[in-house]
C-alpha positions in Angstrom: -0.1 0.1 0.3 1.3 3.1 -0.9 1.4 6.3 1.5 -1.4 8.4 0.9 1.1 11.6 -0.1 2.7 9.8 -2.8 1.5 10.8 -5.8 0.9 7.2 -8.5 1.6 8.5 -12.5 1.3 6.4 -15.7 3.4 7.3 -18.6 3.9 6.3 -21.7 6.6 7.2 -24.7 9.2 5.0 -23.4 11.1 4.6 -26.0 14.5 6.9 -27.0 16.5 6.2 -29.8 16.3 8.3 -33.3 12.9 9.1 -33.2 12.2 9.4 -29.1 9.4 9.2 -27.8 8.4 12.3 -24.9 8.0 9.8 -21.6 11.6 9.9 -20.6 11.7 13.7 -20.6 8.6 13.8 -18.9 9.4 11.2 -16.1 12.8 13.4 -15.5 11.0 16.4 -15.1 8.5 15.1 -12.7 11.2 13.6 -10.5 12.5 16.6 -10.9 9.8 18.5 -9.0 8.1 15.5 -6.9 11.0 13.6 -5.8 10.5 11.0 -3.5 6.8 12.0 -3.3 6.1 10.3 -6.7 5.8 6.8 -8.1 6.3 6.6 -11.7 4.5 3.9 -13.6 6.0 3.2 -16.7 3.0 1.8 -19.9 5.1 0.6 -22.7 4.2 -1.2 -26.0 7.2 -3.0 -26.5 10.0 -5.0 -25.0 12.7 -3.0 -26.1 11.9 0.7 -25.2 14.7 2.0 -23.1 12.6 3.5 -20.2 11.6 0.0 -19.2 15.0 -0.6 -17.9 16.1 2.9 -16.1 15.0 1.8 -12.8 16.5 5.4 -11.4 13.2 6.8 -13.5 10.5 4.5 -12.8 9.1 2.0 -9.5 7.8 -0.2 -12.2 6.6 -1.0 -15.8 3.3 -2.9 -17.6 2.7 -3.6 -21.0 -0.2 -2.2 -22.6 -1.7 -3.0 -26.0 -1.0 -1.2 -29.1 -3.7 1.8 -30.1 -5.2 -0.4 -32.7 -6.6 -2.7 -30.2 -8.8 0.2 -30.0 -10.2 2.0 -26.6 -12.0 -1.0 -24.8 -8.8 -3.2 -25.1 -6.9 -0.1 -23.3 -9.1 0.5 -20.9 -9.6 -3.1 -19.7 -5.7 -3.2 -19.3 -5.2 0.0 -17.6 -8.1 -1.0 -14.9 -6.3 -4.1 -14.5 -3.1 -2.0 -13.6 -5.1 0.3 -11.8 -5.7 -2.7 -9.5 -1.8 -3.1 -8.9 -0.4 -0.1 -8.6 -3.4 2.5 -7.4 -2.8 5.1 -10.4 -3.7 9.0 -9.2 -3.3 10.0 -13.0 -1.8 9.2 -16.4 -0.3 10.8 -19.3 0.0 10.1 -22.5 2.5 11.1 -24.7 2.0 9.3 -28.1 -0.2 11.1 -30.7 -1.7 7.8 -31.8 -2.9 6.7 -28.4 -4.7 10.1 -27.9 -7.6 9.5 -29.5 -8.1 6.2 -27.3 -7.1 8.0 -24.2 -10.0 11.0 -24.3 -12.3 8.4 -25.6 -11.7 6.4 -22.0 -11.0 9.5 -20.1 -14.6 9.7 -18.4 -14.2 6.1 -17.1 -10.9 6.9 -15.7 -12.5 9.7 -13.8 -14.8 7.3 -12.1 -12.2 5.1 -11.3 -10.5 8.5 -9.6 -7.4 8.5 -12.5 -6.7 11.6 -13.4 -5.6 13.1 -17.1 -5.2 16.4 -18.0 -6.6 15.8 -22.2 -7.9 18.2 -24.9 -11.3 16.6 -26.3 -11.6 15.1 -29.8 -12.6 18.1 -31.6 -9.5 20.1 -30.5 -7.5 17.0 -31.4 -9.0 16.9 -34.8 -8.9 20.5 -35.2 -4.9 20.3 -35.4 -4.2 17.3 -37.3 -1.4 18.0 -39.8 -3.5 16.5 -42.4 -6.3 19.7 -41.8 -3.8 22.3 -41.7 -5.5 24.3 -44.3 -8.3 24.3 -42.6 -6.8 25.1 -39.1 -5.3 28.0 -40.6 -8.2 29.5 -42.7 -10.3 29.0 -39.4 -8.1 30.9 -37.0 -5.9 32.7 -39.4 -2.7 31.4 -38.6 0.0 30.7 -41.5 1.0 27.4 -42.5 2.6 25.9 -46.1 1.2 24.5 -48.6 0.6 20.9 -48.5 -1.2 17.8 -50.3 -2.5 14.8 -48.7 -1.6 11.9 -50.8 -2.3 8.4 -51.2 -0.7 7.6 -54.1 2.5 7.6 -55.0 1.6 8.0 -58.7 0.5 11.3 -57.3 3.9 12.9 -56.3 4.8 13.9 -60.1 1.7 16.6 -60.0 2.5 17.2 -56.2 6.4 17.5 -56.8 5.2 20.2 -60.1 2.8 22.3 -57.3 4.8 22.6 -54.4 8.7 22.5 -55.7 11.3 20.6 -55.0 13.1 19.8 -52.2 9.6 19.2 -50.0 8.7 18.0 -47.3 7.6 14.2 -46.9 6.2 13.6 -43.9 3.8 10.6 -41.9 0.3 11.2 -40.8 1.6 10.6 -37.2 5.7 10.5 -37.4 8.2 11.6 -39.3 9.4 14.4 -41.5 12.0 13.5 -44.5 13.1 16.1 -47.5 13.0 15.1 -51.1 14.6 17.0 -54.0 13.5 15.3 -56.8 10.5 13.1 -58.0 12.0 9.5 -57.4 13.6 10.1 -54.1 9.8 11.7 -53.5 8.3 8.2 -54.3 10.6 6.4 -52.2 10.1 7.9 -48.9 6.1 7.8 -49.7 6.6 4.7 -49.7 8.5 4.1 -46.6 6.5 6.1 -44.8 3.1 4.9 -45.8 4.6 1.5 -44.7 5.3 2.6 -41.8 2.4 4.6 -40.5 -0.2 4.7 -42.9 -1.9 7.0 -45.4 -2.1 9.6 -46.3 1.2 10.6 -46.3 1.6 14.5 -46.8 3.6 16.3 -48.5 4.4 19.6 -47.5 6.2 23.1 -49.3 10.0 23.7 -47.7 9.7 27.2 -46.1 13.7 28.6 -45.6 14.0 30.2 -42.7 14.9 29.1 -39.0 13.7 26.0 -37.7 12.4 26.5 -34.0 10.1 24.3 -31.7 7.8 25.6 -28.8 6.5 23.7 -26.3 3.3 24.9 -24.4 1.0 23.9 -21.9 -2.9 25.3 -22.0 -5.2 25.1 -19.1 -8.2 24.1 -21.0 -9.9 27.7 -20.6 -7.6 29.4 -22.7 -5.0 30.7 -20.9 -1.0 29.9 -21.7 0.0 28.5 -18.4 3.8 28.0 -20.2 5.8 28.7 -23.5 9.0 27.8 -23.9 10.6 28.3 -27.6 14.0 26.0 -28.8 15.7 26.7 -31.8 17.2 23.5 -33.1 21.3 23.2 -34.0 21.0 20.2 -35.0 18.7 17.8 -36.8 18.7 13.9 -37.7 17.4 12.9 -41.3 14.0 12.2 -39.4 13.7 16.0 -38.6 13.9 15.3 -35.0 15.9 17.9 -32.5 19.0 16.2 -31.8 20.3 19.6 -30.2 18.8 22.6 -29.6 19.2 26.1 -27.1 16.3 28.1 -25.5 15.6 31.5 -27.3 14.2 34.5 -25.9 11.5 35.6 -28.5 7.9 37.4 -27.3 6.3 37.0 -30.6 6.5 32.9 -30.5 5.5 33.0 -26.7 2.2 35.1 -28.5 2.1 32.6 -31.1 1.4 29.9 -28.7 -1.0 32.2 -26.2 -3.2 32.5 -29.9 -3.0 28.9 -30.2 -4.0 27.9 -26.7 -6.4 30.9 -26.5 -8.7 30.0 -30.2 -8.6 26.2 -29.8 -9.3 26.3 -25.5 -6.1 23.7 -25.6 -6.1 21.2 -22.4 -2.7 20.3 -21.8 0.7 20.2 -23.4 1.8 20.5 -27.2 4.5 21.8 -29.5 4.4 24.1 -32.3 7.2 22.8 -34.8 7.2 26.4 -36.9 9.3 28.4 -39.8 10.1 31.5 -39.5 11.3 33.1 -43.0 13.8 35.7 -43.9 11.2 37.8 -43.8 10.0 37.3 -40.3 6.7 35.6 -40.7 6.6 32.7 -38.7 4.7 29.5 -40.3 3.4 26.4 -38.2 4.6 23.2 -40.2 3.1 20.8 -37.3 1.4 21.2 -34.2 2.0 18.1 -32.1 -1.0 17.6 -29.4 1.3 16.4 -26.6 4.6 17.6 -24.8 8.0 17.1 -27.3 10.7 14.4 -26.0 12.8 17.9 -25.5 10.4 18.6 -23.2 13.2 18.2 -20.0 15.1 21.2 -21.9 11.7 23.8 -20.7 12.0 22.3 -17.2 15.6 22.7 -16.9 15.3 26.8 -18.2 12.8 27.8 -15.4 9.1 26.1 -16.8 8.6 22.5 -15.5 5.9 21.7 -17.6 5.0 18.2 -16.6 4.8 18.7 -13.4 2.2 22.2 -13.8 0.3 19.6 -15.8 0.1 17.0 -12.8 -0.7 20.0 -10.8 -3.9 21.0 -12.4 -5.1 17.7 -13.3 -5.5 17.6 -9.4 -7.2 20.2 -8.9 -4.4 23.1 -8.0 -4.2 26.5 -9.1 -1.4 27.4 -11.1 -0.3 30.2 -12.2 1.4 31.0 -15.8 5.5 31.4 -15.5 6.4 34.3 -15.8 9.9 33.5 -17.0 12.5 30.6 -18.7 16.0 31.2 -18.9 17.5 31.6 -22.4 20.5 30.0 -23.6 19.9 26.8 -22.0 21.3 24.0 -24.2 20.5 20.6 -24.8 22.5 17.8 -26.4 20.7 14.3 -27.5 23.1 11.8 -27.1 23.3 7.5 -27.0 24.1 5.9 -23.8 24.6 1.9 -23.4 22.4 0.5 -20.4 23.8 -3.2 -19.3 21.1 -5.1 -17.8 20.6 -9.0 -17.8 18.6 -10.8 -20.3 16.3 -12.2 -17.5 14.6 -8.6 -17.5 14.1 -8.4 -20.8 12.1 -12.4 -20.8 10.3 -11.2 -17.7 8.5 -8.3 -18.8 8.2 -10.1 -22.5 6.1 -13.4 -20.9 5.0 -11.8 -18.1 3.6 -7.6 -19.1 5.2 -6.3 -16.1 9.0 -5.8 -14.1 
């Protein structure tokens, strides 16, 4: 039995490869804020998610079904895990799983398991396949793009958008194509991995900037920390970045939180062109994988999210420290294979 004053929080997104999930960074931020007064329960889809074996972060980890299994199966597993751990809250960290978590949020709340999520309408409004409608409705700038279901349409699309252009998965991954042949190859690769449609998006020349934000669901921006990418992988992921001071970017995040009444964490992926225009190229409906940088610079968004979910009054952060640099790196954790076998066989460790 856990002490009554210790929070138990479930966290997904424990992968930490070249396309990392946010779960590890969220766990680090919560440990910084709560120390020994929090128990972190990992919720993993695969036995080789590195976070499973990070004992200093996670107290226990359980296997959960893939999002494709549906909301009912997910709920059944989470209630089973709740019976063993006494969950106070769950923070889902993958785009593809949010639909299921939003569906079951009322049922989780009936079991006194908190979440802090947008609703289904808000989630759909910022979908990367709907950015034209989003921009037209709310007055934001977005690059031109085309949703594709056939590689053969790439010829016409390439002529329309021009090369180079980005080919993007509907949930994850973005790769730059320099010509039609390369675009078709990337199309097939991303379609096989993430399904259809595949998005072809015009490449805007400028500076890549991301903003990690947190909305309270009432139109208020609780936190916003802009980060300029310094090193980008072939999947479009920031592998190094630095916090920057830019009131215009914070204002943009505030406009997003206000217009959509956004509830929870989010990330704006932005290109600032040479004329100073801000183009939103993607809106991620959860914390980014680099969210620990926001905590380290003075705005611990995961901790603030937990406090709001628990009913605490959280005031907007007033400042953060610009010039904080993160550099992601590889680290080999060595564990006994018996632990891998245990998780694979029994679904918990």
